[in-house]
C-alpha positions in Angstrom: -31.3 -24.9 -13.6 -31.7 -27.9 -15.8 -33.6 -27.7 -19.0 -33.9 -30.0 -22.1 -35.8 -30.7 -25.3 -36.4 -27.0 -26.4 -38.1 -26.6 -29.7 -39.5 -23.6 -31.5 -41.5 -23.4 -34.8 -43.3 -20.9 -36.7 -46.3 -22.4 -38.3 -47.1 -20.9 -41.7 -49.4 -23.6 -43.1 -52.9 -22.5 -44.3 -55.3 -21.6 -42.9 -54.3 -18.2 -41.5 -53.5 -17.0 -38.9 -49.7 -17.9 -38.6 -48.6 -19.0 -35.2 -45.4 -19.4 -33.1 -44.9 -22.1 -30.6 -42.1 -22.9 -28.0 -41.9 -25.9 -25.8 -39.3 -27.3 -23.4 -38.8 -29.3 -20.3 -37.6 -27.9 -17.0 -36.3 -29.9 -13.9 -38.5 -28.9 -10.8 -38.3 -29.8 -7.2 -41.7 -31.6 -7.1 -44.7 -32.4 -9.4 -46.6 -29.5 -8.1 -44.5 -26.9 -9.8 -45.7 -25.4 -12.9 -43.3 -23.9 -15.5 -44.5 -20.9 -17.5 -43.2 -18.9 -20.4 -44.0 -15.2 -20.6 -42.7 -12.5 -22.9 -39.7 -10.6 -21.5 -40.2 -6.9 -20.8 -38.5 -5.1 -22.3 -37.4 -7.2 -25.3 -33.8 -7.1 -26.5 -32.5 -4.9 -29.3 -32.6 -7.6 -32.0 -36.2 -7.8 -33.3 -35.4 -11.3 -34.8 -34.9 -12.8 -31.2 -37.9 -13.3 -29.1 -37.0 -13.2 -25.4 -39.0 -15.2 -23.0 -38.9 -15.5 -19.1 -39.3 -18.7 -17.5 -41.2 -18.7 -14.2 -41.8 -21.5 -11.8 -45.2 -21.5 -9.8 -45.8 -23.8 -6.9 -49.3 -25.1 -7.1 -51.1 -25.3 -3.7 -51.4 -28.6 -2.0 -49.0 -31.3 -0.5 -46.7 -32.6 -3.1 -44.0 -35.4 -2.7 -40.5 -34.0 -2.8 -39.5 -35.8 -5.9 -37.3 -34.0 -8.5 -39.3 -34.2 -11.9 -39.6 -32.6 -15.2 -42.3 -30.0 -16.1 -43.2 -29.1 -19.7 -43.6 -25.5 -20.5 -45.2 -24.1 -23.6 -45.6 -20.6 -25.2 -48.1 -20.0 -28.1 -48.6 -16.8 -30.0 -50.5 -15.7 -33.0 -48.2 -13.9 -35.5 -49.9 -10.8 -36.8 -49.3 -9.6 -40.5 -46.4 -7.3 -40.7 -44.9 -8.5 -37.5 -41.1 -9.3 -37.5 -40.3 -12.9 -38.2 -38.4 -14.5 -35.4 -35.4 -16.6 -36.2 -34.3 -17.5 -32.5 -35.9 -17.7 -29.1 -33.9 -17.0 -25.9 -35.2 -18.4 -22.6 -34.3 -16.5 -19.4 -34.7 -17.5 -15.7 -33.8 -15.1 -12.9 -32.1 -12.8 -15.5 -29.9 -15.5 -16.8 -30.0 -17.1 -20.2 -30.8 -20.8 -20.1 -31.4 -21.5 -23.7 -31.1 -20.1 -27.2 -33.4 -21.9 -29.8 -33.5 -21.7 -33.5 -37.1 -21.2 -34.9 -38.0 -23.8 -37.5 -40.3 -22.7 -40.3 -43.2 -25.1 -41.1 -44.7 -24.5 -44.6 
């Protein structure tokens, strides 16, 4: 699986609430494939690393069979008292495809 342009940031700028964002590009078989990120269940043993599963979903319809890039995005509100993530690890089919440092935006 080819991926690129991963970026994760924790937005601590006012106003509250704080929020976490993860974006990246995934190579897909056709433009009708949608890339989605979901929290991995169960999470790993390190509370500073958020683990996400990457799922590819084929939308209905007839699509040209042209390899293209699909952007995926994950957004989450960070509740007070929640662990601060320093890294995000992306998995697809049980295999790690990316490990991203989380940038803090003040």
